[in-house]
N, C-alpha and C positions, 0 to 999 in steps of 0.2 A: 376514335371512339367518342360517342356522345357523352356529355357530362353526366347524364343520368346513369349510363352504363359504368362510367368511372366511379360514381358514387356507390353503385352496387358492389363493384369489386372492393372498394375501400371498406364498406360495411361487412362484406364477406370475410375479409382478413381480420377485422375486429372480432367478429363472432367466432371465427376459428381460434383466435388467440384466447378468448374467454373459455372455449371448450378445452384447449390444450392445458390451460392453467386451472381448470376446475378441480376442486370446489373453492378456489380462492375467492371467487366472487361472493360466496356466502359468508365470508369471514373477514371482510375488508378492514374492520376496525379492531381486530383482536388477534390476527395471525399474520405471519410472514411466510413466504415460500422458502423451503429449504430448512434452515435452522436459525438459531438466535446468535449466530456469529456475524459474518460479514453483512448479511441482510440487515441486522439490527444496527451495525455500524453505519451503513448507508442511510438507513432511516433517520438515525440521529443527525447525520450530516445534512440531510434534506431539511430536517426541523431547524437546525442551527442556521442554515442558509436562509430559510424563510424568515426567521427572526431578524437576521441582519439585513435582508432586503427591505424589510419594513422600516429599518433605520438608515436606509441609504448606503448599506454595506459597511457602515462604521464598525470597526473592530472585528471585521470578518475573520482575519487570520488568527486572532488571539482567541481561539476556541477554548472552552473551559475544561480542557483535558491536559494531562502531563504537567500540571502545576509544579513548579513555578517557571517552566520553560516558556519561551515566546514563540508566536506564530505557529502554534501547534496544529492548526488545520492543515498546514503544508506537510505534516507527517504522512498525509494520505491524499486522496483525491478531493478536490473541492466540490465537484459535481454541479457547478453552476449551470451548465447547459441543461441539466435535468431539473434543477431546483427552481429555476425561473418559471417554467410553465406550470409546475405543481404547487408553487408557493401559495396561490389563492386558496387551494384546498386546505392547506394548513391554517391559513388565516380564518377561513370560514368554519372549519370543523374543530380546530385545535387538536387534531389527531394526525400526526405524521405517518402513522401506519396506513391510513387511507391514501395519503399522497404517494407513499412508496408503492403500494399495490396498484394504484392507477398507472404509475410510471412503468411498473413491471409488465402489466398486460399490454400497455401501449408500446413497449419495446418490441414485442413480437409483431404487433400490427404494423408498426412503422417499418420494421425490417422487410416484411412482406410487401407492403405498398411501395417502398423505395426500390426494391429489386424488381418488382413488376414494372415500374416506370422505366428503369434502366434497360431491362431486357426487351420491353416493347419498343423502345427507341432503336435498339440495335438489331432486332429481328423483324419489326413491323407486324408481329403476331401477338394477339391478345392471349390466346390459349398457351402458347409457349412462355409468354411472360408470367402468366399465373403459375405455371409449373416452377419457373425460376424463383418467384416470390415465395412459394411454399418451401422450396429447398432452403433458401436463405433464412427464412423465419423459423422453420420447424425441424431442421436437421438434427440428428442425434447429438452432434457436437455441442449444440446450444444447451441441451439438458445438463451437460457437465458444468454449466456456468449459471445455474439457477440462483446461486448465492452471490453472483457478481453482476448487479444491475448495470454497472458502468460498461461491462463487456457486452451485455445483451443489447445495450442501446447503440446499435451499429447501423440503424436505418438511414442516418444522415450520410453515410458513406456512398451508397448507390445514388442517392439524390444529388450529391456533389458531382458524381461522375456523369449523371444525366445532363446537368447544367454545363459541365466541361465539354462534353461531346457537342452539345448544342452551340456553345461558343466557337468551337473549332470549325463546325460546319457552316455557321452563319455569321460569325463575328458580332453577334448581338451583345451589346453592353449589359443588357438586363440578364442575359445568361451568365456573363462573367460575374455580375454582382450576386446572382443566385448561387453560383459555385462558391464564391468567397464566403457568403453567409452560411452555407451548409457546412463548409470546412470549419468555420469558426464554431458553430454549434456542436459539431462532432468533437472537436478538440476540447471544448468547454465541458462536454459530457464526460470525457475520459482522456486524460493526458496521453495515454498510450496511443490513441488514435492520431495524434499529431505525427507520429512516426509510421503507424500502420497505413493511414490514408495517403501519406507521402509516397508510398511505393506505387500504387496504381496511378496516382496523379503524375508522378515523374515519368512513368513509362508511357502513358497516354500522351502527355505533353511532348516528350522527346520524340515519339513517333510522328506526331503532328508537325513538329518543327523540321524533321528530316524529310518528310514526304510532301509538305505543303509547298506550293509554288513560291518562287522568290518574290514575284509581284502578283498583285490581285488580278484575276482573270476577268474577262469582260462579262462572264456569266455571274460573277459575284454580285451580291446585293449591295446596295448603297451603304449598308451598315457593316459590311464585312471588313476585316482587317486588311491592310495592305501587305499581303503575303506573309512571309515568315517574320519580317520585322514587326508587322502589326500584331501577329500572334504573340511574339516575344514580349512586346510592350504590354499587352494585356496580362500575360503571365506575371511579368515583373510587378505591375501595379497590384495584382491580387496578392502576390507574395509580400509586398510592402505592407498592405493592410493587415495580413495575417500576423506578420512579425510585430507590427506596431501594437496589435491587440494583445498578443501573448507576452510581449517583453516585460510589462510590469508584473505579470503573474510569475513568469520564469525567474525574475530577479528575486522574488520572495522565496521560491523553492531553492534557488541557488544559495541564497544567504543562509537559509536554515540548514541545508546540507553541509555547508562549510562550517557553520558554527557548531553543529552537533555531530559532525562526522557521519552523516547518514549516507553511507555508500553501500552498494551491492558488490560483493566479490564475484569473481568469475565462477568460483565453485558453487556459490549460492544460485547464480543464474543457471548453471548447468543442471541443477536439480529440477528446475522448472522448465526445461526444454521438452519439446515433443519427441517421440520416437517415430521415425519414418513409417515403420510398420503399423502404427496406430491409425494411419489414414486409410488402412485397408480393412479394418474390422472394428467393431464397437465393443463397449464395455457391457458384458451381460448383466452385471449388477444394476446398471442404469437402465438397460433396455431389455427386459425379459421377454417381450413378445417376439423378438427377432433372433433367429438362430443361424442365419445364412452365413455369417462370418465364422462360424465354428469350424468350417472346412478350410479356412484360410490359415496361414501361419500365425502363431501367437508369440507373445513376448517370451524371451528366456528369463526376463526379470519383470517385476510389476511395472506398470506405467507410472510416470512421475505424478506429482501432486496435481498437475493440470494436463494430464496426458490424454484426455478425451477429445479427440480431434476428428473423429470419423464423420464424413459428410453424408453417409448413407449410400446404400448399394445403387439405388435409382439414380442419384446424382452422379456417381462415378460412371455408371453405364452410359448415361446420356452424354456426359462429358467426353467419354472415349469416342462415342459416335461423332461428335463434333471434330475431334482430332483426326478422323479418318475421312478425308475429303471426298473420296469416291462414293461415300454413302450419302453425301449431301446433295440436295436439290434446292437451289435458292434462286430467287428472282435476280439477285445481283451477286454472283459467286465471287467476284473479285473483292467486293466490299466485305462479304461474309468471311472470306479467307483471311482478310486483313484483321478483322475483329477477332477471329480465332487465334491468330498469331499473337496479337497484342495481349489478350487475356490469358493465353497459355504462358506467355512470358511473365505476366503478373503473378499467376499461380505458382510458377516455378520459383520465382524470386522469393515469394512469401513462404513457400515450403522450406527453402534453405534457411531463411531467417527464423522460422518457427522451431527449428531443431536446436538453436542456440549455439553456444561456443564449442560444445563437444558433441557433435551429431552422432546418432546411433540409428541402426535399423535392426529391430528385434533384439536390442541389447548389444549389438556388435558395432564397433566404431566405424564412422564414415569420415573420409578425409575432405570434408567440404565446409569446415567451420571457420575458415580464414576470414571470410567476409564479415561474419558476425563479430569475430574477435577484433577486427579492424574498427568496425563501427563502435564497439564497446569501448575501445581505447581512445577514439578520436572525436566522435560526434558528441557535442554537449548534451548532457541529460540522458544519453542512450544507456549509460550504465546504471540509471535509476529504474530501468524496466526489469522488474523482478521475474516476470514470466514470459520468456520468448515464445512459449507454446501459444500464446494468445494471437500471434501473427496468423494462426490458423483461421481467424475471422476473415482475413484477406484471401486466404486460400479458398474458403467457402464462397466468398463473393465471386472469385474467378470461376470456380466450378459451376456455380449457379448460372452465370452468363453462358458458359460453354454448354451446360445442360439445355438451356433454352434454344441454343442454336442446333444442338443435336436433335431435340424434339421437333423443331421446325423442319429440319432436313428429313427426318423419318416420315413425317405426316404431310409433307408438301403436296403430294398428289392425292391425298385423301379428301373425301367430301367433308364439308363443314360439320355435318352431324357426327361423322366418324371421328373427326378431330376432337370435337367436344367430348365425346365419350372417352376417347383415349386420355385427354387432359384430366377428366374427372377420375379415371382409374389411376392415373399417375399420381394425382393429388392425394387420393386415399392411401396409396402405398407409401408415399412420403410421410404422411401423418402417422401411419401405422408404425413405421420404423423410427420415427422421431419422437414418439411419446411412450412413456412407460407406465401408463395407468394414471391414477389420480395424483395430482401434484402434492408432494409431501408438504405439510404445513407445520409450523412451530407456533405455539400459542403463548401469549403473554397477556394475562387478564388482570383487571378489567380494562378493556380498550387500550392495551399496550402500556398500562401504568400500574404495575404491582406495588404493594407497600405504599399506597398513596398517603396514608396517615403519617407514616414515618418520614417520608420525604417532604411532606408539607410541614412537619415539625422542624426539619432541618432548614427548610426555606425561611421559616419565621424565627429561628433561634438566634440569628445575628450574622454579622459578616464573618469572613474567614474561609479558608480553603478546607476541603473535605478529603479524608483518606478512608477508603473502604477496604475492609479485610474479609477474606483472604485476598491477597494481591499477587501479581507476578506469577512465579512458578507454583506458588501455593494455591492459586486459583485453578482448580482442575475442572471446573464446570462452566467455563465461558461466562462467568458472572461479570467479568470486566466490561463486556459489551453492554450489560444491563446497567452497571454503574454509570457508564458513559451516557446512556439514554436518559437516566434520571436527572442529569443536569438540566434537561428541558423543563423539569418540574421544580427542582429546588434552586436553580439559578446560581449556584456557587461553583467555583473552579474545583477540580478534583486532581489529586496527585496521580490517580490511576489513568489508564487510557489503553485502548485497543485500536491499533491503526496499522499502516504499512510498515512503520518502524516502532521501536520501543524507546522509552526514556531510561537513562542510566539510573536515575533516582528510583523509579518504580522497580527496576531490576534488583536494585540493592534492597529496598524495603520488602520486596516480595520473595526474597531468596531464603534459603535455609540458614544463611549466615546473618540474617537481619537482626538487629538489636531488639526488635519487637518480639522475637521468639526466643531470646536469651534473657531469662528473668533477671539475671544478675546485672544486665545492662539496660533494663527496660526504662529506668529513670532517665538515663542518658538519651534514650530514643525519644522520650516525651519532650525533653528539652530541645532536642534537634527539631522535632515537628513544630513546636511552638515558635522557635526562632525563625523558621522559614515561612510562618504564617498559617499553619494548619490549626484550625480551631475546633473541628469536628472529626471524630473517628467513628465509623460505622462498623460494627463487628457482626457479620452474618454467622451466627453461632452454629447453625446447622450445615454450613457449607465447607467446613474444614474436613479434609480427608483424615487428618490425624487428630483424634480427640484430645490427646495430650497437649498438643500445640494450642488448640482452642482454649482448653482449661487454663493453660499458663498465661495466655494473653488476657483472658477475662479476669483471672485472679489478680494479675498485675494492675489492671485498670482499677479494680475494686480497692486495692491497696493504696492507690494514689488519690482516691476520692477525698476532697477537701484540701488537697495540696495542688498538684498540677492539673488534676481533673476536677472541674467545678460542679458538674452535674451529669446525670445519666437519665435516659428515657428508654423504656423497654417496650418493644412491639413484637408481634408474633414472628419468631425466627431471627430477630436481630436486636442489638442493643446499640444505642447512640450515646456517645460520650462527648461532652463539651470540655475543651481544654482551656486553661487560663491564658490570658493574653501575655505575650512576651514583652517584658519591660527591661530586662537586663542588658548590659552592654555587650556588643559583639565579642566573640571569642578572639577573633583576629583583628588586627589594626591595619590601616593603610600603610603602604611602603613608607619607610621612614626617610627623613631628609637629614643628611645627604642621601642620595639614592643608594640602594643596596646593589651589590654586584656578586656574581657567583664566584665561589672559591674553586680554583682549578684542582682537580684530583691529583695533579702533580705536586701540590703543596701539602699533601698529608699522606699518612700511612694508616690504613684501616685494618683492623682485626675484628674477629667475631667469635662468639661462643659456638656457633653452628655453621657447618658447610663453608669452611674457609675457602675452599677451591672455587666456590661460586661467587664470592663477595665482589670480585672485580666487575661482575655484571650489573651491580647496583650503581656503578660510576662510569659506565662506558658510553653514556649518551644515547643509548638505544632502548626505547621503552619495550621493544619486542623481546628483550632478554631480561632476566630477573634473578635476584637472589632470594632464596627461601630456606627456611630452617629444615624442611623435610620431615618435621614431626609437629604434633599439635602444640599450641602455646601452653607453656607450663608456668610462666612467670620467671624463668631463669635465662631468657635470651638477651643478648646484648651485642652492640656494635661499638667499638672504641675507635676514635679518630684522633691521631696524634699530628698536630700541625707543625709546620716548619718554624713557626714563630707564634707568639700570642696573637689571637685574632678576636675581634669583637663580632661574634656570630649573631646576626640579627634574626635569622629565620632558618628553620629546618623545613624543607619541602620534600614530601614523599609522594611520588607519582604512583597511581594505582590504576592499572589497566583492567579491562573487562575480566580477564582470567583470574586476577588477584583480588577481586572486589570483596571476597569473603575472608581474605587473609590480612585484613587491617589489624593493627595492634589494639587489643581490647583496652589496655591501659599503658600509657607511655610515660617514662621518666626521662628527662633530658638533664644531664649534669655536666658542669664545667669544672675542670681542674685548673685553677689559676695559681701559678707559682708553686710554692711548696705546701700550700694550704690543703685543707680537706675539700673534697668535691662539693660544689654548690649546686643545689637544685634550681634549675632555671624554669622547668615546667614539669608538672605532674598532673595527670588526669586522663580522661577519655578523649578520643579524637573523633567521635561519631559526628559531632556538629561540624567540625572542619571538613570531614569527608563528604558530608551531604552538601556543604557549600561548594566544595570542589567539583562534585558531580554535576551541580547545576551550572557553575561558571565554565567548566572545561570538562565535559563528560567523556572526552576521548582519553584524557590522562588522569582524571580524578585526583587532583593534587590535594594533599593534606598539608596545610600550612600551619606551622607552629611558630608564632612570634616569640622572641626571647628578649629579656631585659639586657641592658648593657653589660658586657663582660669582657674579660681578657683571657680567653680560653687557650691554654696550651694543649689540652685534651678535651674532647667532647665525647660524652658517652650517652648512647641511646639504650635504655633498658625497657624491655617489654615485660611488665609485671602482672598482666592479666592471664586468665586461663580460658581455654575453649575445650569443647568436646573433641573436635576433629580438625579444626582449622589451623593451618600453618601460619607463620609470620612471613609475609612476602613483601619485597620492595622491588618494584619495576625500575625505579630510578630514584636515587637519593641526591638531592641538591642542597648544598649549604650556601647561604647568602650572608655576606658580611657588610657592615657599615663602612 
């Protein structure tokens, strides 16, 4: 095809992409496709990346969310493969919304152009390739991902395979370099694709190694590899380049996962697997124009959170034609048959992986999940993939290739004009079932920057972290995504964050057990915030679902004006409070010298006021078990520990897992009985500051460390003297340390 014709095809896919996403083009700087959840998160990431690219990527990983945690960009995708091309848009316009929307539309065009090039190389037919490009770019399954730019940006995958096929056929080093580059960009756009693209690449490469001659043939070009060994050498070189590029990035993600316990459970992954039946019919809510699949079997239970994987009836029909060899007429039937076998294998492997660890078909179990479970257990990083259903992107790629072969086989003996008419009709049908009307848009005015005056005031108010309320589970309106976006305006780190994972501190502060919503403990909460470096709190007064909670928080702030709260500024819909700087000494102290050591549970006998039968669970070394009172804190709870001899107890450490985060003691008294004397109080007070520090340093265990002065305790008694409305007193593990 001439370059002018290639240009026309490229422009055609761009125009189709604009039409499919219409009317987004009219609202580039004030709206996002879908909603203000994940699209706004990705917009913020692109804005942050653009800012860091301007500074040579300095501080890239320490994004201003989930303060005071480190390397918080690694809680989600970094999107560098998308950010680099669109960063100039952010620099020139100052509007990340524009950059995101350009990338969003480009993702459809790139998918179409990339698949068109792959199918054209495999079939030699422009019309069949255009059909394949339309299927890959505009299939119904893609509409289920309009909130996931990183999933839509799949066009580098077919481009990588184009280059890989060319390298296998010709041995061209330029083709090998192009394959490596496309693989890198695809992986930098979405970490999932490092695993997704590995499936077709591995199958294509393995097939080439098995079928390639041992030595180069005389017909080979001067640049072709020397048989299998040459191919293998090229593959190895490419793999080394890919691993060397991603190793530094992977090390950051690995370190963050280890430090903060960011792991996916098999149960969580199961919820995000596809159902095999979903490949045969679409979601009527997403695609109202099409009713063909109503006659097909439906789920006995609703599809999962990412269960939209339907490739379209036309794609399935043409793909089935390709799998029926007697219906094919091709200039090179052997080569065509090989391509069908290879891409059928790719599609089958991807289907199995997309079903996840516990596969189902129309809600009924399938015994084919062993492969996924093995990968989940043994392949580094694989257990970080939250949504196995996204392997359906590879399924769609395979189906699009097979559909191009099916189309080419059906129309092989037709006249060029008839072929063109058939391709146009097929294209229209693909667009018809792949679009559901006008693209839904979510607006954030003006130009994606609401409350500009308030956030400009925060920017100029001085240094310090920001906490926005409501947070966590109290934020029922996706406001956290907007809090995140506002960091591009005020430039301060925030305790809040919305990402692939959460922070233990945000979970605590945004829960119903937060000291911020308990007026009796609000002063303790302010001291905690000040100690960790929070200087500004933003209260979105109209965003609280519970008016009583909102009133309690605002009244508590007003009560502290002139003390811990130095000033306030009111704006429409929100109030900004500035906290005084923290100057007091830390509540805890470093480990004392000589080093402390744990006291063995065999060295003491423990008794309690509540649930004696459970008490041993507080000393069994297993944080998965716990002691709890079984009733709300009333101020009368205690645990008494009788030692085998007097001991100088240096520290009491209470471990607090996720499930017990609301059951921390509201006020704790630690007493020592020394000799025959009266009990001596070693500690009395709130533990909120210690808990917050523990959630930051060790979020998996949330240790509450209570340092004690020198003592010779024969008995140590812990008394819980605070009160709660509903919360128990729970201890996941109680550790006593002595000097």
